[in-house]
N, C-alpha and C positions, 0 to 999 in steps of 0.2 A: 504494500500500500504506500503510495507516494506521501511524503511528509511535507512540511512547510516549504514553500517555494514552487510547488507544482503538484498538480493532480487534485484528488478529492478533498484533501485537507484544506486547500486554499478555497475551493468552491464552497465547502461547508461554511467556513468562516465568513466568506462574502455573503452567502445566502442568509445566514443567521443575522448578520449585521443589517443587511438590506431589509429583511422582513421586520426586524425590531424597529428600525427607524421609520419605515413606511407606516407600520401599524400605530406607533406612537404619534406620528404626525396626524393621522386620520382621527384618532381618538381625542386628541387635543382640540379638534375643530367642533366637537359635539358641545352644544350649549348646555351648561350645568343645570339650567332650568328644566331641560328635557329629562335629564337624569333624575332630578328631584321629582318631576311629574311621574316618571316610571316607578320610582320607589313608592310614591304615594298610592298609585294605582295598585301595585302588587301587594302592598301591606294592608290595603283596605278591603280587598275582596275575599269572599269565602273560599274560592277555588281558583287556581291558576292552571291553564292548559298550555302546554308548550309543544310547538311543532316545527320541524325542519326536515327537508329531504336530503339524503346523501350525507356528506360530511357536516353540513349545517345541522342535520338531525342528531349527529353524534354530539355536537356542541350543545344542542338543545337538551339532550338527555342529561348531560353533565350539569347543566343549569337547573333542570328540574330536581335532580338529586340534591343539590345544594339548597334549593328552596325548601325541600322537605326537611333537611337537616337543620335549617334555620327556623323550623317550627311552623311552616306554612303548608297548606294542603295543595300539592301540585301533582299534575298528571302529564304523561306524555301521550299526545294524541296518536291513536293507532294501536295502542296496547289494549289487550282484551279486557282489562279491568278498569279502563278509563270510562267514567260516566259521561253523560252528555253535558255540554256547556249550557249555562242558563244566564238569564238577564243580568244577574248581580255579579257574574264572574268576569275574569279577564283571560285573554289568550295572548301568548307571546310567540310570534312566528319569525323565524330566521330564514332568509333567502337572499343570497348574494345578488342574483340577477332580478329577483322579484317577479319572475315570469313562469315559474314551474306550475304546471297544471294543478298538482296536489296542494300546493301552498295557496293558490288562488281559490280553489274549491273550499279548502278549510276556512279561509278568511271569509268567504261568502256565507258559510254556515254560521260562523261566529257572529257576523254582523246581523244575519237574519234572526238569530236568537236574542240579539240586543246586548251582547256582552261587549266589554271594552276590548280593543285590539291594539296591542303594541307590535309594531313591525320593525324589525332590524334588517336593513338591506343596504346595498351600495348604489342602488339606482333610484333616484328620486322620482323619475317619470314612469316607473314600472306600474303594471296593473296592481300588484300587491301593495305598493306604497300608497296608491289612491284609496285603498280600503281602510287605512290605519286611523285609529283614534289618536294614536301618538306614533310619530315616525322617528326612529333613531337611525340616522344616516351615517354610514362610514364609507366615504368615497375615496377612490384611488385613481390618480391620473395614470394613464398608460405610459410606459417607457420601454425602451428596447431590452432592458435587463430583466423585466418582470417574467417573461416566459421561461427563462433559464433558471432564475433564482427563486421564483415563487410561482410555479405553474398553476394553471387553472384557478381555483378559488382560494388558494392558500392565504392570500392577504386578508380576504374577508373572514375566513374561518379563524385565523389567528386573532384578528381584531374582535370577533364575536366572543371568543373564549375570554379574552381580557376584559371586554365590556361587561359580560354577564358576571364574571367573578367580581368586578368592581361594584356591580349592582348588589351582589350578595353582601359585600362588605358594608355598603350603605344600609341594606336591610337589617343586618344583624346589629348595627349601631342604633338604628331607629327603634328596633324592637327590644333593645337591652339584652341581646343574646351574647353568648361568649363561645369560644372554641370548646369549652367544657360542656356547655349545654348542647351544642351541636353534636359533639362526640356521643352523647347519650342517645341521640337519634340516628346515629350512623349504623347502617346494616352490619351485622356481625356475620361474617362468612365462616362456616364450619368446614 
């Protein structure tokens, strides 16, 4: 395996730095009032429903897990034990392009039922963005380095993980939770 000065080690370091810098810049552009609004919605509803397709769905599942550990009632849409969303609930949908059929259909159902909808996307003009009660936007300008150092949706997915983890930090502060109280709700695997 090539070391410093050539080969995979150099590409790794450049990619890690590139992803970190681009994600940080995108997250710094989010209005703190939008974050406060999201925390207010998530902490005031009886149930939170999370949805994303593909890698966005993996980030969504991680977010739902932390919401449960923070003492909130959260479900991943599509799981067999997930109840139906109702008027007093909220849904959180992650979609980089904001055009996936399943995300748009899910958003339409959420809106039809009258629940609040937080959308996290990188495309403000997408169909999904137009369904949002609250839009959280992480935009990335295209550049020639992106396809090689952060292919496909890597930047959006990395930003989504950091944003949702930041939301969890705000939620646990607002709810008076601690790592210890969260640990008590952590699933114990045998």
